[in-house]
Each structure stands twice: as C-alpha cells, then as structure tokens.
N, C-alpha and C positions, 0 to 999 in steps of 0.2 A: 720532919718531914714526912718522911716514913722513904716506901720503896723511890729510889735515884732514875734517871735513865742511863748514869751505867753499871746498874745493874739488868737496862734490858736484852735477850736475849735474843742469834734470828738464827729464821732454818736454814742449814749451810748444808752447802751439800758442793760436790768435787770433779768439773764434765774433761770432757772435750768440747769443744765444737767443732765446728763439721763443712763447716761452708758457705759460701752463696751459688756455689753452681747444685751438691747437693739441697739446699734447700727449694731452690728453685725448681726439678724435677718433681724431690717430695710436698711440696706444693704444687702442683698440678697431676698428683697421687690422687693423694688424699683428699681430693675434690672427688678426684668420683668417689670412692671408695668408704669414704661421707655415704655417699649416699648410694652406699650399699651395705648402713651402718645405723638409719642416726640416730638411736635413743642411745651411742654411745657416747662415753667422752674425752673427743679426742684435745692430741696438746697443739698446740695450735704450730704450722711450720719452724718459725721463726723461735721456737721451744726446743728443738729437735737437738739435743746433747748425748751425747756416754757417758751415764756419771759412772768415777768411776770408786767416789768412795761416801755413803750419804751419812751424815756429819748429826745428825738432826739438828734439838739446837740447843747451843751454844752462846756464849757469852761473851762481848769483849773483846776482856782478854783472853780466853781464850782461841775469840779467830784471830789477832790480830797475832801469838801461838806457830796454827795454825801456814798463815801468811809466811808466816817464816819459812814455815816446815819446806813450801812448792816452789819456795826461793832458791835452796837450796837440789830438790830437786831435778825442778827443772833444765838447768844448765848440766846435768848430767843424760838426758837423755836427745836426743839425734830427731826434728821432726821424721812423719810417718806421714806412708799415704794407708786409705781406706779404700777401701769402697763396699755399697750401700747397695744389695744386690740381692732375691726374696724375701724368704718371712715363714713366722709363724705367729703359735699363739703358744698361752700358760694356760693350765684352766684344762676344766677337758672337755677334747675336740669339739662334743656338741655345742657345746654353754661356753666354749674363753672367754675369759678372764679378760685379759691383755693380749696386746697385739702387737708385734714386734715386726721392726725390719728387720737383713739376719747383715753380718757384717763381715767382708770381707778383707782381703788380703792381708801387710805385714797383724798380725792378731799381734801374733808373739811379742811384737817389742809396742807392745799396747796392754799387753800382759803386763811388760815385764817395767812399765811404768807403771801400771795402778798398783803391784803387786810394792815398789820401792813405794810412794805416797801410803799408803796405807802402813809398811813397814815405821816412817819418820811419819806416823800419826799416832799409831802404837802409845811410842807416850808422855801423850795427850791426855788418854784414858779409852781409845776410841781402836774396839777390838771392831778388826773386822769378818766385814757379817758375810763376803761368800768362802769356804774352799778352797774351792777355784773361778776364776774369771772366767765369767763369758760373756763379751761383748754381743749385745744388740740396740738396737733405738726402740725404745716404746714409745707407738703411735695416739693409742686410744685403750681403753679402759669400759671397762662393762662399769655399766652402773650400779645394776645387781649383782645381790652377793654373790647366784648362784650364777654366774655373766649368762651374754649373750648370748641371745640363735645364730641370729645376722651376723656379730664379731666372724664367725664362721663361715660363714662365704664371703667373706673378703681374706679372710688364709689360704683361699684359692686363689683369687686375685690377682696378692705376691707372687705370687706362686716366680712369675716369670720379672716379675720390678727393677730396672736393672734403671738407680740414681745417679750412678756416676762415684767420680772422685771425687775423696777429699784428702783437703790434708791437713794434718794433726800437723799444727806450728804453736799449743800452750794448752797450759793449762790453766783455769778460768774455777775462780770458789765465788760462787752464786747464792744466793737472795733465797728465798722460794718467800715470798710474799702473796698473800690472795689469787693462788696462779697466775704468781708471774717469777717469771726470772730471770733478777736481779746479778754484776758479773757486782763481783767485789772485788774483786783481785784478779789479775792477767797474768802470768808468765810462761816467759817463753821460754822457748826444748831450745835446747843446742848454746851451745857454747859458747860466751857474746865474742860481739868478735873485739877486733884488739881496738 
C-alpha cells in the first residue's frame, strides 16, 4: 500500500498561551498597528503565544513521547504571571523582519520552565535552539526577505503599549497547520490537587 497514515508527521512546537484579557488588548492594538504596516504578515490575536521550543516535523510516535515529557515537566512548575508591554523588532532597525511585544513579570520562572522542557526533550533528539531563552511575543513578520520599512513605525507605536497581565498555568503542544495552530495536548502547571 506504500506510505501509511502512521508515517504522517506534524509540525509541532511547545508554547504557553496568555489568556483572554491579553488577547482582547492585543486584538485592539493589532488592529491599529496593522494600519501602519498593511503589507506585513500579522499573527491573528487568537494565535498569540510564547514559543518555548520549536520541534519541527515530528511523527506520531515521537509526538506521544513529547507529550509524556511535558506531563512530567508541568507538575514541577507553579503557574506564573507575566505582563505584556513595550516591544521591538529583529533585523535592521530601518527594515525590521519581525515585530514583537515585550514580556515582563516572572520571566525567571518562564525561563526555568523553558529550560526544563528543553532538557526533557533532549533525549528525544531535540537540540535546544537558544543558548539563553528570551521571551517575546511575535506580532508580525515582513513578507520581503530584506524586511519592511513600515514595521519600523510599529516599533515606535509599541513603546508605550500595555496589554495587561497573563496568568500562565499550562504548557500547550501545538501543531502548526496551514497558518493555524491546533492544540494537540494541554498540560497544567503545578502539583495536581489531592
């Protein structure tokens, strides 16, 4: 029969989500920012998340093992609170390639969570991508490889942005499929209630 569905692979990443109040504030802000850089590829507010580990193409068997690792890591970390404010860009200042919002608050706990996930996934063959994890919320990407001059105006507009607090209380294993992110597993943070 040739290739069977068991050999299918999924494009996966591990992330934390930010909750509805940050999503609502982001929705309003992104509408205004989109007007400043209409040619950029904007992240839909419902897709906003903080990526902890990008895994790439993963088959079903390895995906199940990733979920087992996350189920061990989640209970070792307590829920944490982050605040989303300010922002910046990657790439040349005059032609940014990526626009992002800043993450403040309990970033040390977030970094510890990310490191624990990365360490747990290493035996499955996932090498950590970051030497030191810096949390940021990707908002838009330039469509042109050289960057987008209009995104530079968005960086200025983001300086005073305050999108409120996000309570992070779980890990999410997402599948990226056609520009949409589908949760494949949710693992709560913190010790299970007795």
